[in-house]
N, C-alpha and C positions, 0 to 999 in steps of 0.2 A: 704549625702543628697541623690544624685542618686539611690543607692543600697535601701534608701526608697522607691524612685517613684516606683524603677523596684517591689520592692517587693510590692507595693500598687498594682499596674497594675495586677502582676500573679494573687494576690488573689481574684481582681475582674473576671479574667477571669476565674480562678477556682469557681467562684460564676455562672458565666453565664454556664459554660458548666455543671456543677451540674444542674441547671434549666433548660438547656435543655434537659439532659439525664431524668429527671424527668419528663419533660412533652414528651419525645418521649416516656417512658415506659405506661406512662397513655396513651399516643393514641393507641399503642399496644394492649394494655390492653383492652380498650375501643373495636377495631377492631375484636381482637381476640370472645369478647362477642356476637359482631352481628354474627358474621361467626356460634360461637355454636349453636347461637339460631336458625338460619336457619335450618341447621343440624338436630337439638331434634324435632323440630317443624315441619319440611319438609315444610318451608316457605321460600318465598324471604326477606332478610330483607337491608335498605339501610343505609347509610352513610349520614353525610350532606355533603355539597360540599367542596371540599377537594383540598386546593391547589399545587401546583409541590413538594413540598417538603413532603407533608404529603403522596402522590401519589408512592413518591419514597419508604418512608418507608413501607408505604401498599405491594407494589411489592416485596419488599425482603420477606416477609412471603411467609411459602408456606402452602394454605392454601387447596391444595388438599388430605393432609394427615390426615386434619379436614372432609374431604368427601364433600367439597363445592367449589364453581367456585364463582373466583370474576371478575367482570365485571365494566367498567367504562364508563360514559356517560356525558358530560356536557348540552346536549340542542343543540348541532350541531357538525360537525366534525370538531376533532382537538381543542375544547374549553379546554382553560387552566386551569378553575376549573372544575372539573365532580366529580358529583354523584357515590358511588359503591354501586354495588348492589352485594349480595351474595345468593346463592340457593345452595340447594344439587345440586350432580351431578344426581343424579337419579330422580329430579325432574318433576312429571307426568304432568304439567300443565303451560300455558302461564303465561306471566305477561308481565306486561310496567313499565318503571320508573315512576317515578310520578312527571314528568316535562311536563308542556304545555310552547310551544312557540311561541311569536309572530314573523312573517317573516319579516324580513324587506330589502331590495335589494338597494344597491349603484349602481345606473347606471353612464356609464360613458366612454369616449374615452381609448384606451390603445396604439392605434396606430395610425400613416397619420398624417397630417396637421403640420410637420415638427415637431414632437416630444413636439411641444408647448401644446398641448390639451390633450399630452398622459401624461407629466408631472404631468399636473391637474390632469388629472383621475386618477393617481398612486397614488396621496395625497392624494384625497377623500377616497379613498377605503381602503387605510391603516387608515388614521384617523377613521374613520367609527367602521373598528374593534376595535381600542384602543378603543375605544368610548363605544362600545359597551361591549366587556370586564368588562368596571370599572363598566358600569351600573347595569350589571350581578353581579356583586360581592357587588351590594347595592341593591339589591331589585328587579332589571329589571324594566318592565314597569307595572308597577301595580301590583308586584307581578309576575309577569310571563317575562321569560328570553326570549332575543332577539335572533333570529336566522340573522345573516348575512348570505345569500345564496350566492354562486359564481356568481362576479360582473357580470352584463350583458356589453358587449362590445359594445358600440355604432358607435365607430369608428371616430366620430362627422358627422354622415351622417343622416341626418333626415330621412330615410326609414329603415334603420339599426338597427336605435333608438326604432323603433315602432316595428321593428320584435324581439327586444331583449325583449324590453318589453313583447309582448304578451308570450314569452318563460319563462319568470320570472312567469307570471299570472299561465302560467301551472305548474309551478313547485312549485307552491303555496304560490306567495309573498302576502302579507296583506298591506305592505307600500311601499314608495317609494324614498329614498335619491338619487336625482337626476332630470334631468341628470344635466351635468357640465358644456354643450356647449348653447348658444338660441335655435339654428337652431334647433336640435334634443329635447331640453325642449319640444317647439312649437308645433313641434307635436307630443309628446310623451303625453301633457299636452289634447291635443284633446281625445286621447283614452282614459287618466285617469281620464276624466271630470264628477264629483259625483260620480265615483265609488271606485276608490284606492285614497288612502290619497297621495299628491304629497309635496315633501318639496325638494327645489334645493337649494343647497350650495353656486351655483357660477352664475346661468343662469342669465344675467343683460339684456333682452332685453324685452321692455315692456309688449309683447302681450304672455311671458313666462308662466303668469300662470292667464291668463285670460278666459279661457274655462270652468273655474269651479270654485265654489266656495269654492273647499276643496285642492286648489293650493295655495302653500306659497312660499316664499323665505327668505335667509339668508342676501344675498347681496344687495348691492344699486344698482337699477336699471343704464341703459345707460345714460338717461335724467339727473339723482341726479348724477350724479359722476360726468358730465361735469358742472351743476350749482353747485354745491358743490365748485368744483375748481375752478371757476369763484369767487366764494364768499369769499375763503380761500386767493384768491392770493391779492385780494383786499385786506379784512381786516388787512393783517399781511405787508401787503403797498410792497410787493414783487417786484411788477413793476406796471407801468402804461402803456407802450406799452409792445406787445403781438405778438408774430407769434405763429403758429398753424401749423404742419406739420401730417398729418395723412393719412390711407388709407382707401379712397375714395371709394374702391370696398368690405369692410367690414363691416357688419353690427354694430357691436359693436364700431368700429371707429368710424364711420360716425356718430352714435345714440350719444356718447360722444360729439363730435365736434359741430354738433349742436344742443345741449344743453349749451355747453360753448359759442359759436361765440353768440346767444341768447342772454343769460345774460350778458356778459362780457358789453355794454355799461350800465344797468341800475347798473353794480357795478363801474362805473368808468372807465372800460378797456379799450383802443383803438386798436382793431386788426389790426395790420397795413401790417402784411402779413398771407393769408392765405391758404397756400400752398396744394395740394395733389398728393398722386401715388397711383399706383392700385397693388394688389398682385403679378401681372407678372411682374412689374418693379419696386421691391423693392431690387434692389441690388444697385444701384447709385441713389443718392438724390442731387447729385453735383449742379444742376441747381435751384433744390428749396432751398439750402442752401445758395447760392448765392446772391438768393433774399431775403432771409431772412436777410442776411447778409448786404446789402442795405438798409433793411429795417428802421433800427435804433432800433429794436425789442428791452429790456432788458428783455425779458423771452421766450423761445419756450416751447410752450404746447406739449407735444405727448401722443394723446389718443389713443396708440397703446400697442402690445402687444412687451413683453420684446425682442423676437428675432430680430424684426426688430427696435426697439428702439437701441440695443447693436452695430448695424452696422450705426444705424445714430449719434450717440454719436461719432462714430469713422471717420466717414468721417466729422463732425462737427470740431472734433480737427485738421484734416489734412488741412480744409479748413480756419481754424486760425480763427473760427467762437467765440467771446467771450460774453458769454450771460449765463445766468439760464434756469436749466432745471426743467419743471414738469412733474410729469404723474398722471396715475389713475391704479387703480390695476392689469392691464394687463402688467404694467411695473417690479410688484414682479417677480422675478426670474432671473432676468439681472446679480445678481452675481454669477449665477451658470452658463452662458451660455459660452461654451467650449470654450477656446483661446481666451475669451475676455479680454481685460486690462482692471481689477479694477477702475483702478486710473483712468479713465475717467469716472468712474461713481460717483466720487467725488463731494459731492455739490447736485447730482440730487434729487429732491424731488417729493415726492408722496404720493395718498391719499391712504391709505389701509387699512384693518382691523386689519391686526396683524404683529409681527414681531418678528422673533426669536431670536432676542438679547434683548428683551423688558426684565424688571427686576421683574416684579411682579411674583408673587408665581405661579399662574395660568400657565402663559404663560411657564416658565421655566419647572414645571412640566410635561405640555404636549411637548416640546421642548426634557426634558429627555427621558420621556416613547417612543417618536415617533424613537429618535435616539437608545434606547435600542431594541425597535423591529425590527430595520431596518438597521442593520450594520453603525450604526452612521448618519444617513442622518437626511437633516434637512427640517422640515415640511416646507411649504408655506402656505400663508393665504389661498389658497383653503382648506386646510386640516384644519387649524383650523376654519373656516364658516364650513365644515363639524361636525366638531367637536362639537360644538355649534347646528348644527341642531339635532344632536342625544338627544341632552340634554335637548332640548326644545321640541323633541316628549317625553323623557320622563316625563316633566311636564303636558304635556298635556294630558297623556294616563293617568296617576295620577288622571289627574282633571277628565278624561271621564271615567273613570274606565273600562276601555277595557278588553276586556278577548280573547284570541285565537279562540274559537268556534264562535266567530262573522262574520256576513259575512262580506266582504270587503268592501260593501257602508254604512254599518253600523260603522263600525270603520272606515271610513271615515267622515261622518256624524258627531259622536260625537266628535272625534279627532280637526276637523275644527269648532266647536262650544266651544271645550276648548280653541283654538288657541287665543281666545279676553281674556281669564282668565288670563292669566300668563306673568308671567315677567322673563327673563332668564339675569344671571350678570356670560355673559359669556366671552369669550377669548375675542371675539372683540368687546366687550360693552354689556353695559344693552339694552336691546332690547326686545321689545314690539309690536306686529303683528294689522295691521288697516283691518276691514274688507275685503279691498279687498288684504288679503292676504301680504302685503307690510312691510319690517322689519321697524320699527322704532327708529333709534340709531344715535348717533350722528359720524360724519368721523373724522378718524385720519389719522395725515400729519407725516411724517417721509422724516430725511433727510441722505443720505446716508453722514458718515464718517468713516475714516479708514477700509473701506470696510464691514462696519457695518451700520443698520439701526438705530438712532436715533429720538425717538419721539419729534417731534415740538412741542412747546406749543403756 
């Protein structure tokens, strides 16, 4: 029985090898015919877009013996899929690849701000590249390849963000995927208004997309996160008495906090402790946690970034605080904080649009593609939002029928009009966009169990 199975497997393997050899022989025959045609007619001939395996086979051929040179180009530098041109060595005229690209630029911080913004920004850029490569393999934007320019580093600073934006415009940027943080997005939005189509994956402040009708976002606003958190806690009977601990000096934290507190009473929640700290005093929370412990709160709402929340969880444990914890999208990343005891995050709940441990096919395919491209790294929700931004852009570009030769303002107007016509079934949910550029989709809640996010129903 074992011999029969082994023999059957061997037969199937031999059949697969023979088929592969046949395909390679046909491919080699086709490219040599193109090379010969280029030499015989003194013209330039082109292949279709080739994958890495096909390019390796092509590179193993010696076309100089045929009197031609083979050059590859994919619309942008280091593109994985490339078109190859064959031209005679003695060609007397210039030629161009039959490729037009729409130039898209992700703009984000890659350093400073305690590295939290940098982690977000790096995920944004990596996801944009992955999505662009996939989109280019499947027709691009309205049949044109998407070129991702070198990322603009705004360092989380509004003034530097504007400088980066202007530099990218000089480089030929036609649409902007960004910026990542709210302060930078507000500043860049004022520059891009009615001129360059702007689509932020993650800037949450209300004013981020109010400068022009050509500005859109994928994520929820700060107030929406606060309102929906209060609603979720109430509807799922997680608590009736709640406490809040937040950074009052940060726009993001304060925006979520203010909306949460405003909505709490309407949702049947009593805020029994409302404690604040500032960015300059975010290392010792003992005083605030002691007040929260005495308040009788059943749940602590933490509308802060993961770096602060990791320390809060540690000090809450040391203070013997037995309470539920609930955060928003800034909490995402807490399991990756260096030297953080992940067991302290057990049972933590948060609203976030994406989890890398989700079991649906789209999420798992994205996580695998991201890990394969970046040494096994796990993408966060900023990466997922960006991935969805690119695919929403593709839907709008196809609907608007934009072309690379259009002026930025014309592309922007056409894309903006088409955003009202599209619906995306993406990684972060089914999404539509309102007239004011806001994303209309349902929030997702997750609980951390055994070091992984588990979606709550």
